[in-house]
C-alpha positions in Angstrom: -0.1 -0.1 -0.2 1.0 3.3 -0.6 2.2 6.3 2.1 -0.8 8.1 3.2 -0.8 11.8 4.2 -1.5 13.4 7.2 -5.4 12.9 8.3 -7.9 15.3 7.1 -10.4 17.1 9.2 -13.7 17.2 7.0 -16.1 17.3 10.2 -18.1 14.3 8.7 -17.4 12.2 12.0 -15.9 12.8 15.6 -12.0 13.0 15.9 -10.4 10.7 18.1 -8.6 12.2 21.0 -4.9 11.7 21.8 -2.6 12.0 24.3 -0.6 14.8 22.6 -1.6 18.4 22.4 -4.0 18.6 20.0 -5.9 21.7 20.4 -6.4 25.1 22.2 -7.3 23.6 25.3 -4.4 21.7 25.4 -2.2 24.4 24.7 -3.8 26.2 27.9 -3.4 23.3 30.1 -6.8 24.0 31.7 -7.0 22.1 34.9 -10.1 21.1 36.5 -11.0 21.1 40.5 -14.5 20.1 42.0 -15.1 21.0 45.5 -18.0 19.8 47.8 -20.2 22.3 50.0 -18.0 22.4 52.7 -15.0 23.5 50.3 -13.1 20.2 50.3 -11.6 18.8 47.1 -13.2 15.8 45.6 -12.1 15.7 42.2 -8.7 16.7 41.0 -7.3 16.6 37.0 -4.0 15.6 35.9 -3.8 19.2 34.5 -4.6 20.3 38.2 -1.7 18.2 39.2 0.7 19.8 36.8 -0.7 23.4 37.4 -0.4 23.4 41.2 2.3 20.6 42.0 0.0 18.3 44.2 -0.8 15.0 43.2 -4.7 13.5 43.3 -3.6 11.7 46.3 -2.1 14.8 48.0 -5.0 17.0 47.0 -8.2 14.9 47.3 -10.3 15.2 50.5 -8.3 18.2 51.5 -9.8 21.7 51.9 -9.0 23.8 49.0 -8.3 27.1 50.5 -5.8 25.8 53.1 -3.6 23.7 50.3 -3.2 26.2 47.9 -3.9 29.8 49.0 -1.7 31.8 51.5 -3.5 33.0 55.0 -4.4 36.6 54.1 -6.5 35.3 51.0 -8.5 32.8 53.0 -11.2 35.4 53.9 -11.8 36.5 50.4 -11.6 33.0 49.0 -14.3 31.7 51.1 -16.5 34.7 50.5 -16.4 33.9 46.5 -16.9 30.2 47.0 -20.2 31.0 49.2 -21.4 33.6 46.7 -20.9 30.9 44.1 -22.7 28.2 45.7 -25.6 30.7 47.3 -26.4 32.4 44.0 -25.4 30.0 41.1 -23.5 32.9 39.5 -20.1 32.1 38.1 -17.0 34.1 38.9 -14.0 34.7 37.1 -10.9 36.3 37.5 -7.1 35.9 38.5 -6.2 34.6 41.8 -2.7 34.5 43.6 -2.1 30.6 44.3 0.4 28.6 46.5 2.4 25.9 44.5 3.5 23.1 46.3 7.3 24.5 45.6 6.3 27.2 47.9 6.0 29.8 45.0 3.0 32.2 44.4 1.5 32.0 40.9 -1.2 34.0 39.3 -3.9 31.6 38.0 -6.8 32.4 35.9 -10.0 30.9 37.2 -13.7 30.3 36.0 -15.7 29.1 38.9 -19.3 27.8 38.5 -22.0 25.8 40.7 -22.8 22.5 39.9 -25.9 20.2 40.9 -25.7 16.6 41.1 -29.1 14.4 40.6 -29.4 14.3 44.6 -29.7 17.9 44.6 -26.5 18.0 46.2 -24.1 21.4 45.2 -20.5 21.3 44.3 -18.1 24.3 42.9 -16.2 23.6 39.4 -12.9 25.2 39.1 -11.4 25.6 35.6 -7.9 26.9 36.0 -4.9 28.0 33.7 -1.7 30.0 34.0 -2.4 33.5 33.8 0.3 34.4 31.6 -0.3 31.6 29.1 -4.0 33.0 29.1 -2.6 36.5 28.3 -0.3 35.5 25.9 -2.8 33.3 23.7 -5.0 36.5 24.0 -2.7 38.8 22.8 -1.9 36.4 19.8 -5.7 36.0 19.0 -6.2 39.9 19.2 -3.0 40.5 17.3 -4.3 37.7 14.4 -7.9 39.2 14.4 -6.6 42.7 13.8 -4.0 41.6 11.1 -6.5 39.6 9.3 -9.0 42.5 9.5 -6.8 45.4 8.7 -4.6 43.7 6.3 -4.4 45.5 3.0 -3.9 41.8 1.8 -6.7 39.8 0.9 -6.9 36.6 3.0 -9.2 33.5 3.2 -9.2 30.1 4.5 -10.7 27.0 2.7 -11.6 23.9 3.9 -10.3 20.5 2.4 -13.3 20.7 -0.2 -11.8 24.0 -1.3 -14.8 25.8 0.0 -14.5 29.4 1.4 -14.6 29.2 5.6 -13.3 32.5 6.1 -12.6 35.9 4.3 -11.1 39.2 5.5 -12.3 42.7 4.3 -9.6 43.0 1.8 -10.5 40.2 0.0 -13.8 41.2 0.0 -12.8 44.7 -1.8 -10.4 42.8 -4.1 -13.3 40.2 -5.4 -16.2 43.0 -5.1 -18.2 40.3 -3.3 -19.4 40.5 0.8 -17.8 37.7 2.8 -21.1 35.8 3.1 -21.2 35.3 -0.6 -18.0 33.6 -0.2 -18.7 31.2 2.5 -19.3 27.6 1.6 -18.4 28.3 -2.2 -15.5 27.3 -4.2 -13.5 29.7 -6.0 -14.9 28.7 -9.5 -18.3 29.6 -8.1 -17.3 33.0 -6.6 -14.9 34.1 -9.4 -16.1 32.8 -12.7 -14.1 35.3 -14.7 -10.8 33.9 -13.0 -8.7 30.8 -14.3 -10.1 29.1 -11.3 -8.9 25.7 -12.7 -5.2 26.6 -12.1 -5.7 27.8 -9.0 -7.9 25.1 -7.4 -5.2 22.7 -8.7 -2.5 24.4 -7.0 -4.6 24.6 -3.9 -5.2 20.7 -4.2 -1.3 20.3 -4.8 -0.7 22.3 -1.4 -3.2 20.4 0.6 -1.6 16.9 -0.7 1.8 17.7 -0.5 2.0 20.5 2.1 4.4 22.2 0.0 3.5 25.9 -0.2 3.0 28.1 -3.3 4.4 31.3 -2.9 4.1 34.4 -5.0 2.2 32.9 -7.9 0.9 35.6 -10.1 -2.4 35.4 -11.4 -4.0 37.9 -14.1 -8.1 38.3 -14.4 -11.0 40.4 -13.6 -13.4 40.1 -10.6 -16.8 42.0 -10.0 -14.8 44.5 -8.4 -13.5 45.7 -11.8 -15.1 43.7 -14.8 -13.7 46.0 -17.4 -9.7 46.0 -16.6 -7.5 43.2 -16.0 -5.6 43.0 -12.5 -2.6 41.3 -11.5 -2.2 39.4 -7.9 0.4 37.7 -6.1 -1.3 34.6 -4.7 0.4 32.4 -1.8 -1.2 29.2 -0.8 -0.5 27.3 2.6 -1.7 24.2 4.1 -3.2 24.5 7.5 -2.5 21.8 10.2 -3.1 21.2 13.8 -1.0 20.4 16.6 -1.2 16.6 15.5 -0.5 17.5 11.8 -4.4 16.8 10.9 -5.0 19.2 7.5 -7.3 21.6 8.1 -7.6 23.3 4.9 -5.5 26.0 3.1 -4.8 29.7 3.9 -4.8 32.0 0.8 -3.4 35.3 0.6 -3.9 37.5 -2.2 -2.0 40.8 -3.0 -3.0 43.3 -5.8 0.1 43.8 -7.7 -1.8 45.7 -10.8 0.7 48.6 -10.5 3.7 46.4 -10.9 2.3 44.4 -13.1 1.4 47.6 -15.5 4.8 49.0 -14.8 6.4 45.7 -15.7 4.3 45.3 -18.8 5.2 48.9 -19.8 9.1 48.3 -19.4 8.6 45.5 -21.4 6.9 47.3 -24.1 9.8 49.8 -23.7 12.3 47.3 -24.0 10.6 45.8 -27.2 10.6 49.5 -28.5 14.1 49.8 -28.1 15.0 46.3 -29.4 12.8 47.4 -32.6 14.7 50.5 -33.1 18.1 48.7 -32.7 16.8 46.1 -35.1 15.8 48.9 -37.5 19.1 50.6 -37.3 20.8 47.4 -38.0 18.8 46.0 -40.9 17.4 48.9 -42.7 19.4 50.6 -45.0 22.2 48.0 -45.5 22.3 48.9 -49.1 21.6 51.7 -51.3 18.7 49.5 -53.1 15.5 51.7 -52.7 13.2 48.6 -53.2 15.3 46.9 -50.7 15.6 49.3 -48.1 11.6 49.7 -48.2 11.4 46.1 -47.7 13.7 46.0 -44.8 11.4 48.7 -43.1 8.4 46.6 -43.7 10.2 43.5 -42.4 11.1 45.3 -39.2 7.4 46.6 -38.9 5.7 43.1 -39.1 4.7 41.4 -36.9 6.0 43.4 -33.9 4.1 46.7 -34.8 1.7 45.6 -37.1 0.2 42.9 -38.8 0.2 44.6 -42.5 2.8 47.0 -43.1 3.1 49.1 -46.7 5.9 51.5 -47.5 4.6 53.7 -50.0 6.5 57.0 -51.9 5.1 59.6 -53.9 5.8 59.3 -57.4 7.1 62.8 -57.7 9.8 61.9 -55.2 10.9 58.9 -57.1 11.5 61.0 -60.0 13.2 63.6 -58.3 10.7 66.3 -58.2 8.9 68.2 -55.6 6.3 66.7 -53.8 3.9 69.3 -52.3 0.2 68.8 -52.4 -2.4 70.9 -52.5 -5.7 70.4 -50.4 -7.6 69.3 -53.5 -4.9 67.4 -55.2 -4.8 63.4 -55.3 -1.6 61.5 -54.1 0.2 59.8 -57.1 2.0 56.9 -54.8 4.4 53.9 -55.9 4.0 51.2 -53.6 7.7 50.0 -53.2 7.3 47.1 -50.3 4.3 45.5 -48.5 4.4 42.8 -46.0 1.5 40.8 -44.0 1.4 38.5 -41.2 -1.4 35.8 -41.6 -3.7 38.1 -43.6 -4.0 37.1 -47.1 -6.9 39.2 -48.0 -5.3 42.3 -46.4 -2.2 41.4 -48.7 -4.4 41.3 -51.8 -6.0 44.7 -51.1 -2.6 46.4 -50.8 -0.9 47.8 -53.8 1.7 45.1 -55.2 5.4 46.7 -55.0 6.2 48.7 -58.3 2.6 49.6 -58.9 1.8 53.6 -59.0 -1.9 54.1 -57.8 -3.8 57.3 -57.6 -5.2 58.3 -54.0 -7.8 60.6 -53.9 -7.7 63.9 -51.5 -10.0 62.1 -49.1 -7.9 59.1 -48.3 -6.0 59.0 -45.2 -2.9 58.2 -46.8 -3.0 61.4 -48.8 -3.9 63.3 -45.6 -0.8 62.1 -44.4 1.6 63.0 -46.9 -0.1 66.2 -47.7 0.1 67.2 -44.0 3.4 65.6 -43.1 1.7 64.6 -40.0 0.6 60.9 -38.6 -3.1 59.7 -39.1 -4.4 57.5 -36.5 -7.7 55.7 -36.2 -7.6 53.5 -33.2 -10.9 51.7 -33.9 -11.9 51.3 -37.8 -15.4 51.3 -38.7 -17.0 49.9 -41.7 -17.2 53.7 -43.0 -13.3 54.1 -42.4 -12.4 51.4 -44.7 -13.2 53.6 -47.9 -10.8 56.3 -46.8 -8.0 53.6 -46.2 -8.5 51.3 -49.3 -7.3 52.1 -52.7 -10.6 51.0 -54.3 -14.1 49.9 -53.0 -13.2 46.3 -54.0 -9.8 46.6 -51.8 -12.0 47.9 -48.9 -14.4 44.9 -48.7 -11.3 43.0 -48.7 -9.6 44.7 -45.8 -13.3 44.3 -44.0 -13.0 40.7 -44.6 -9.5 40.7 -43.0 -10.4 42.4 -39.9 -8.6 45.6 -40.2 -9.8 47.0 -36.7 -6.9 49.9 -36.1 -5.0 51.8 -38.7 -1.9 54.2 -38.6 0.1 55.9 -41.2 3.1 58.0 -40.5 4.8 60.3 -43.1 8.3 59.4 -44.2 10.1 63.0 -43.8 13.9 63.2 -44.5 15.7 66.8 -44.8 12.3 68.4 -44.7 11.0 66.8 -47.4 7.8 64.5 -47.4 8.7 61.3 -49.3 6.0 59.1 -48.7 4.0 57.2 -45.9 4.6 54.0 -43.6 1.3 52.7 -44.0 0.2 50.3 -40.7 -2.8 48.0 -39.9 -3.9 45.6 -37.4 -5.9 42.4 -38.0 -4.6 39.5 -35.8 -3.2 41.7 -32.8 -6.5 42.7 -31.1 -4.9 45.9 -29.6 -5.6 49.0 -31.1 -2.7 51.5 -32.0 -2.4 53.9 -29.1 0.1 56.8 -28.5 3.1 54.2 -27.7 2.7 52.7 -31.0 2.4 55.9 -32.5 5.9 57.2 -30.9 7.3 54.0 -32.0 6.0 54.2 -35.8 7.3 57.7 -35.8 10.8 56.8 -35.0 11.1 53.9 -37.2 9.8 56.2 -40.1 12.2 58.9 -39.3 15.2 56.6 -39.2 14.1 54.9 -42.4 13.3 57.8 -44.1 16.8 58.9 -44.3 18.0 55.7 -45.7 15.4 55.7 -48.0 16.2 59.2 -48.9 19.9 58.3 -49.4 18.8 55.1 -51.7 16.6 57.5 -54.0 19.5 59.9 -54.3 22.1 57.3 -54.9 19.6 55.6 -57.6 18.8 58.7 -59.2 22.9 59.5 -59.5 23.4 55.8 -60.7 20.6 56.0 -63.4 22.1 59.2 -64.6 25.7 57.6 -64.7 24.5 54.4 -66.4 22.6 56.5 -68.8 25.8 58.4 -69.8 27.8 55.4 -69.6 25.3 53.3 -72.0 25.0 56.3 -74.3 29.0 56.2 -74.7 29.1 52.3 -75.6 29.0 51.2 -79.4 26.3 50.0 -81.0 27.8 47.8 -83.6 26.3 45.5 -86.2 26.8 41.7 -85.8 29.2 41.6 -88.9 32.1 44.0 -89.4 35.0 43.5 -91.5 36.2 39.8 -91.2 34.4 39.1 -87.9 31.2 38.1 -86.4 30.8 40.3 -83.2 28.5 40.0 -80.0 28.8 41.8 -76.7 27.1 42.5 -73.5 27.3 45.3 -71.0 26.0 44.4 -67.4 25.9 47.1 -64.7 27.2 46.4 -61.3 24.7 45.6 -58.4 22.6 48.5 -56.8 25.1 48.5 -53.8 27.7 50.2 -55.9 27.8 52.9 -58.4 28.1 52.3 -62.2 31.9 51.4 -63.2 33.8 52.5 -66.0 33.9 49.3 -68.2 33.5 49.5 -72.1 34.2 47.8 -75.2 34.3 48.9 -78.6 34.5 47.5 -82.2 36.2 50.1 -84.7 35.9 49.3 -88.6 39.4 50.0 -90.2 40.5 50.3 -93.6 41.3 47.4 -95.7 38.6 45.3 -94.1 40.6 45.4 -90.7 38.7 45.8 -87.2 39.8 47.1 -83.7 38.4 45.5 -80.7 38.8 47.5 -77.3 37.9 46.2 -73.6 38.8 48.6 -71.2 38.4 49.3 -67.3 38.4 52.6 -65.7 39.3 52.3 -62.1 36.7 54.0 -59.9 33.0 54.3 -60.0 30.1 56.8 -60.8 29.8 59.5 -63.2 33.3 60.8 -63.2 34.4 56.9 -64.2 31.8 57.0 -67.0 33.1 60.3 -68.0 36.8 59.2 -68.0 35.8 56.1 -70.1 33.8 58.3 -72.7 37.1 60.2 -73.2 39.2 56.9 -73.6 37.0 55.6 -76.0 37.1 59.0 -78.0 40.8 59.0 -78.0 41.0 55.4 -79.0 38.6 55.8 -82.0 40.6 58.6 -83.2 43.9 56.9 -82.5 42.5 53.8 -84.3 42.0 55.7 -87.7 45.8 56.4 -87.8 46.2 52.6 -88.2 48.7 52.7 -85.2 50.5 49.7 -84.1 48.8 48.3 -80.9 51.6 49.2 -78.5 52.1 52.5 -80.0 48.4 53.4 -79.7 48.5 52.3 -75.9 51.3 54.9 -75.3 49.4 57.6 -76.7 46.2 56.7 -74.4 48.6 56.1 -71.5 49.9 60.0 -72.0 46.3 60.9 -72.4 45.0 59.2 -69.4 48.0 60.7 -67.2 46.3 64.1 -67.7 42.6 63.0 -66.7 43.0 63.8 -62.9 45.1 61.1 -61.9 42.8 58.3 -63.9 43.9 54.9 -64.0 42.4 52.2 -66.8 43.3 48.8 -68.2 42.7 48.3 -71.6 43.3 45.3 -74.4 43.5 46.4 -77.7 43.5 44.3 -80.6 43.5 44.7 -84.6 42.3 41.6 -86.8 43.3 41.4 -90.2 41.3 39.0 -92.3 43.7 38.6 -95.2 46.8 37.7 -92.9 44.1 35.7 -90.4 46.1 37.4 -87.6 45.5 39.6 -84.5 48.0 42.0 -83.1 47.1 42.6 -79.5 48.8 44.6 -77.0 47.8 44.8 -73.0 47.7 47.5 -70.6 47.3 45.7 -67.2 44.4 43.7 -68.1 43.4 40.4 -68.0 44.2 38.1 -70.6 42.0 37.2 -73.5 40.8 33.7 -74.4 41.1 32.3 -78.0 38.9 29.2 -79.1 40.0 27.3 -81.8 38.0 24.5 -83.7 39.7 21.1 -82.6 41.4 22.6 -79.8 40.5 23.5 -76.1 39.9 27.5 -75.4 43.3 28.9 -73.8 44.0 32.1 -72.2 46.4 34.0 -74.6 50.0 34.4 -73.0 50.4 38.3 -73.2 52.9 40.6 -71.5 50.8 42.3 -69.3 51.9 45.7 -69.2 51.2 48.5 -66.9 47.7 50.3 -66.5 47.0 53.3 -68.5 47.9 56.5 -66.3 50.9 54.9 -64.6 53.3 56.2 -67.3 56.9 55.6 -68.2 56.3 51.9 -69.1 56.6 50.5 -72.6 53.8 48.4 -74.0 54.4 45.5 -76.5 52.6 44.0 -79.4 51.9 40.2 -79.6 50.8 38.6 -83.0 48.6 35.4 -83.1 46.7 33.6 -85.7 43.0 33.8 -85.8 41.8 31.4 -88.5 38.2 31.3 -89.7 35.8 29.8 -86.9 38.2 30.8 -84.3 37.0 33.1 -81.5 38.6 35.7 -79.4 37.0 36.5 -75.9 37.7 39.7 -74.2 36.3 40.8 -70.9 36.7 42.7 -67.7 37.3 41.9 -64.3 34.0 42.0 -63.2 33.1 39.0 -65.4 35.4 36.4 -63.3 36.7 38.4 -60.1 34.7 37.2 -56.6 35.4 37.6 -53.0 34.9 33.9 -52.3 36.9 32.2 -55.2 40.2 32.7 -56.5 41.2 34.2 -59.7 42.7 31.0 -61.1 39.3 29.0 -60.3 37.0 31.7 -62.0 39.4 31.5 -65.2 39.1 27.9 -65.3 35.2 28.2 -65.1 35.5 30.8 -68.0 37.6 28.1 -70.2 35.1 25.5 -69.3 32.3 27.5 -70.7 34.0 28.2 -74.1 34.1 24.3 -75.0 31.7 24.6 -78.2 33.2 27.0 -80.7 29.8 26.4 -83.0 27.6 27.9 -80.4 25.9 31.2 -81.7 27.9 34.2 -80.1 24.7 35.9 -78.5 24.2 32.8 -76.7 27.7 32.3 -75.6 27.3 36.0 -74.2 24.4 35.3 -72.5 25.5 32.1 -71.2 29.0 33.8 -69.8 27.0 36.8 -67.8 24.4 34.4 -66.3 26.6 31.9 -64.9 29.6 34.1 -64.1 28.2 37.4 -62.9 27.0 36.9 -59.3 24.7 39.3 -57.6 27.0 40.0 -54.8 29.9 41.2 -57.7 30.5 44.7 -56.9 31.8 45.5 -60.4 30.4 45.9 -63.8 30.9 43.8 -66.7 31.8 44.4 -70.3 32.3 41.4 -72.6 33.1 41.2 -76.4 33.1 38.2 -78.5 34.4 38.1 -82.1 34.6 34.8 -84.3 36.5 35.2 -87.7 34.4 34.4 -90.5 35.1 32.2 -93.4 35.9 33.9 -96.5 33.1 34.2 -99.1 
């Protein structure tokens, strides 16, 4: 059989007595003494022997006054004794008693008259040590005062977990009078609370005796049914002196203020974490769409269930963005994110789409005034002012949009657009704290978005300039079939100075040029244009390639310390030869039918602009069907692989001399130019034609 716990006092049957102290009377040690009408001791309890020091044999039959009192108290004691027997009125008080050991002790007495069935009278004296009685009285008074006046709610539950005692503080906490607690369980008294968890904990305390201390509970009581409160609840098992379980003591302290302060501190911590997250993750690149996506990612789901980042179309195009009171806002959606709300995602403008929002729309009001628009509780008639169309308003209603917030994106005094936020799954409406957080996020992100916008405008300008400077050549020129590609760098870096050129020369000859100006941006593109113009001019003089590079070197020295690499080759179809010179550039690849592709072994030379270094010309055969592949370093260089590995990969892709050149160009760019390459690419492939 399993071990059993302590006995439980449930009041269903009389409790068996014990020779050990088991209650208040035993703590008091109440002695019983019975005197006959003459004052002789006829009954003497064991407690009397312990209190007065005389055994029953020593006390029975003797006059009580002479045995237990000093002579000076005889007269008073006899009078009190006579009054009790004569009148039947009880007497209570403290009286000095002589102990057997000779000491005098103050004893608390309760004296009363007894009658037997013969009509004889007796006097019953109940006695206890005066100091013990006073100590217990003080303890009881103190306990009663503490329970009654304590600001902590206190209650006692019996072993069936029914209330048997409730103090005034718990009445106030629960909002229910004490009499409506008694005899009922916690679940019956407080149906709005998580009673199951509380009763489970109380039952465990009953079974194990292990107290539950400072357990937090959150809920609502009739005292304040509209607001959540927090309580610190402790449970202790009550036992008597024998260990019999009497029930559970329950203490309840209202800690709502601390709970709310902690919740506010947690919200503040999350706000700071969100701002820190935005600082770390918004604006990692200068790509406008990616920066907007990073802002939306940070906002969902911590701040909103749906977030959209919208920019005024005029801002994207670099024009003034002010709106009049009656003007619609032409807005380009840059990013949208939604957490578990497909209808709301469908209702939003897809990234890249330009939409016109009328002057009555809330987002228009936001970007026109430069102030946030907050609708804590969205009603049905608010949805048409939030959505872009009636159909979108229906979708937002189905998605359960119940709270809306739009904050302007302002950078350097200019309104760029808006951060548009909605809540669907989060039951809480947007509040002032959310508004502050959204404004902080928008302010930080707006600067990054503005930087990306200006960068993109400058990059587009440089790219337009660069592409305008690159040649447009026919697929066949002289004795060559030619294909080319130009691939700008990724958006994280400005456009570079890579270029290529195909220059028809006299006698069917063709000059092929690939070069790379070090640096990026408009300056690099402008330098590239100057070098390309100079190369075209010098090529018309039919100079030896080495000689031409020497002239370009001197020109480059005068272009604000510019440096460039360059390959210059001249194909002569009559001789089936190429003459080529290198100024610090990567070696070209020759592809020949029946032979594997190889890197041409050329003197490297120094880059243009270094000055004082001689260049040399190399002559090699280029028979009909042979290919010459010229490229810039952006095609093959990466941060993760060695240059030798990448050149081997390039050679491996050139294993089919018969493949159309445009397909070869696309294959090389698609395979070799990785998205994280921070350099642009110029690629030029020429195949010697068979003579007609």
